[in-house]
VODOGU-322751 format. One record per residue: x, y, z of N, C-alpha, C, O in turn. Coordinates in steps of 0.2 Angstrom, whole numbers, padded with zeros to 4 digits, always signed. Example, Ala and Ser with C-alpha at 12.3 -4.5 7.8 and 13.67 -1.06 7.14 Angstrom:
2
+0066-0028+0039+0062-0022+0039+0066-0016+0039+0071-0017+0042 +0064-0011+0035+0068-0005+0036+0064+0000+0039+0067+0006+0040 
//
This chain:
84
-0355+0439+0399-0352+0436+0393-0345+0440+0392-0345+0446+0393 -0340+0436+0390-0333+0439+0389-0333+0443+0383-0336+0441+0378 -0330+0449+0383-0329+0453+0377-0324+0451+0373-0318+0449+0375 -0325+0451+0366-0320+0449+0361-0315+0454+0361-0316+0460+0361 -0309+0452+0360-0303+0457+0360-0300+0456+0353-0298+0450+0351 -0299+0461+0349-0296+0460+0342-0288+0459+0343-0285+0460+0348 -0285+0456+0338-0278+0455+0338-0274+0461+0338-0269+0461+0341 -0277+0466+0335-0273+0473+0335-0273+0476+0342-0268+0478+0344 -0279+0475+0346-0279+0477+0353-0274+0473+0357-0271+0476+0361 -0274+0467+0356-0270+0463+0360-0262+0465+0359-0258+0465+0363 -0261+0466+0352-0254+0468+0351-0252+0475+0354-0247+0476+0357 -0257+0480+0354-0256+0486+0357-0255+0485+0365-0250+0488+0367 -0258+0481+0368-0257+0480+0375-0250+0477+0376-0247+0479+0381 -0249+0472+0372-0242+0469+0373-0236+0474+0372-0232+0474+0376 -0237+0478+0367-0232+0483+0365-0231+0488+0371-0226+0490+0373 -0237+0490+0374-0237+0495+0379-0234+0492+0385-0231+0496+0389 -0234+0486+0386-0231+0482+0392-0223+0481+0391-0220+0480+0396 -0221+0481+0385-0214+0480+0384-0209+0485+0387-0211+0491+0387 -0204+0483+0390-0199+0487+0394-0195+0491+0388-0193+0488+0384 -0195+0497+0389-0192+0502+0385-0185+0503+0386-0181+0504+0382 -0183+0504+0392-0176+0505+0394-0174+0500+0399-0178+0497+0403 -0168+0500+0400-0165+0495+0405-0160+0499+0410-0155+0502+0408 -0163+0498+0416-0159+0502+0421-0153+0498+0423-0148+0501+0425 -0153+0492+0423-0147+0487+0425-0146+0483+0419-0150+0481+0415 -0139+0480+0419-0138+0475+0413-0141+0469+0415-0142+0467+0421 -0142+0465+0410-0146+0459+0410-0142+0453+0406-0142+0454+0400 -0140+0448+0410-0137+0442+0406-0141+0439+0402-0140+0438+0396 -0148+0438+0404-0153+0435+0400-0154+0439+0393-0155+0436+0388 -0155+0445+0394-0156+0450+0388-0151+0449+0383-0152+0448+0377 -0145+0450+0386-0139+0450+0381-0138+0443+0378-0137+0443+0372 -0140+0438+0381-0139+0431+0378-0145+0430+0373-0143+0428+0368 -0151+0433+0374-0156+0433+0369-0154+0437+0363-0156+0435+0358 -0150+0442+0364-0148+0446+0358-0142+0443+0355-0140+0446+0350 -0140+0437+0357-0134+0434+0354-0127+0436+0357-0122+0435+0353 -0127+0439+0362-0121+0442+0365-0120+0438+0372-0124+0438+0376 -0114+0435+0373-0112+0432+0379-0108+0437+0383-0102+0438+0382 -0112+0439+0388-0109+0444+0393-0107+0441+0399-0110+0441+0404 -0101+0437+0399-0099+0433+0404-0097+0438+0410-0098+0436+0416 -0095+0444+0409-0094+0448+0414-0100+0450+0419-0099+0452+0425 -0106+0448+0417-0111+0449+0421-0113+0444+0426-0116+0444+0431 -0109+0438+0425-0110+0432+0429-0104+0429+0432-0104+0425+0437 -0098+0432+0430-0092+0429+0433-0087+0435+0434-0086+0439+0429 -0084+0436+0439-0085+0431+0445-0091+0432+0449-0094+0438+0449 -0094+0427+0452-0100+0427+0456-0099+0432+0461-0094+0432+0465 -0104+0436+0463-0103+0441+0468-0103+0438+0475-0105+0432+0476 -0099+0441+0479-0099+0439+0486-0105+0439+0489-0109+0443+0489 -0107+0433+0493-0113+0433+0496-0112+0434+0504-0107+0434+0507 -0118+0436+0507-0118+0438+0514-0118+0431+0517-0121+0426+0515 -0116+0430+0523-0115+0424+0527-0122+0421+0528-0123+0415+0527 -0127+0425+0529-0134+0422+0530-0137+0419+0523-0140+0414+0523 -0135+0422+0517-0137+0419+0511-0133+0412+0510-0136+0408+0507 -0127+0412+0512-0123+0406+0511-0126+0400+0515-0127+0395+0512 -0128+0402+0521-0131+0397+0525-0137+0394+0522-0139+0388+0522 -0141+0399+0520-0148+0397+0517-0147+0393+0511-0150+0388+0510 -0142+0394+0507-0141+0391+0501-0138+0384+0502-0140+0379+0499 -0134+0383+0507-0131+0377+0509-0136+0372+0512-0136+0366+0511 -0141+0375+0516-0146+0371+0519-0151+0368+0513-0153+0363+0514 -0152+0373+0508-0156+0370+0503-0153+0365+0499-0156+0360+0497 -0146+0365+0498-0142+0360+0494-0142+0354+0498-0142+0348+0495 -0142+0354+0504-0142+0348+0508-0149+0344+0508-0149+0338+0507 -0154+0348+0508-0161+0345+0507-0162+0342+0500-0165+0337+0499 -0159+0346+0495-0159+0344+0488-0156+0337+0487-0158+0333+0484 -0150+0337+0491-0146+0331+0490-0149+0325+0493-0149+0319+0490 -0152+0326+0499-0156+0320+0502-0162+0318+0497-0163+0312+0496 -0166+0323+0495-0171+0322+0490-0169+0318+0484-0172+0313+0482 -0164+0320+0481-0161+0318+0474-0158+0311+0475-0158+0307+0471 -0156+0309+0481-0153+0302+0483-0159+0297+0483-0157+0291+0483 -0165+0299+0485-0170+0294+0485-0172+0291+0479-0172+0295+0473 -0174+0285+0479-0176+0282+0472-0183+0286+0470-0187+0288+0474 -0183+0286+0463-0189+0290+0460-0195+0286+0461-0195+0280+0460 -0201+0290+0463-0207+0286+0463-0209+0283+0457-0212+0278+0456 -0208+0287+0451-0210+0285+0445-0206+0278+0443-0209+0273+0440 -0200+0278+0445-0196+0272+0443-0198+0266+0447-0198+0260+0444 -0200+0267+0453-0203+0261+0457-0210+0259+0455-0211+0253+0454 -0214+0264+0453-0221+0262+0451-0220+0259+0444-0225+0255+0442 -0215+0260+0440-0215+0257+0433-0210+0251+0432-0209+0249+0427 -0208+0249+0438-0203+0243+0438-0207+0237+0437-0208+0233+0442 -0209+0236+0431-0212+0229+0430-0210+0226+0424-0207+0230+0419 -0210+0220+0423-0207+0217+0417-0210+0219+0410-0216+0220+0410 -0205+0221+0406-0207+0223+0399-0209+0231+0399-0210+0233+0393 -0208+0234+0404-0210+0241+0404-0204+0245+0401-0198+0244+0403 -0205+0250+0397-0200+0254+0394-0201+0261+0396-0207+0263+0394 -0197+0265+0398-0198+0272+0399-0199+0276+0393-0195+0274+0388 -0204+0280+0393-0205+0284+0386-0199+0289+0385-0199+0292+0380 
//
């Protein structure tokens, strides 16, 4: 049988897992704190050629996938049907 855990114990575990210090700047963290640190995302860092090729291959597959008609739209294409 599973052991019951108190709310206080759950809170202690969550607090102990919280990151105390930040070794590197974080765009997401700054945004969460209400600060827009554009310098962390612009200009975009230079990529290695292998990374560029990998990204371009992914975008090509994504483009082919997104150009296909949606399965949902085909299956719901019946008279009187309204998308939720």
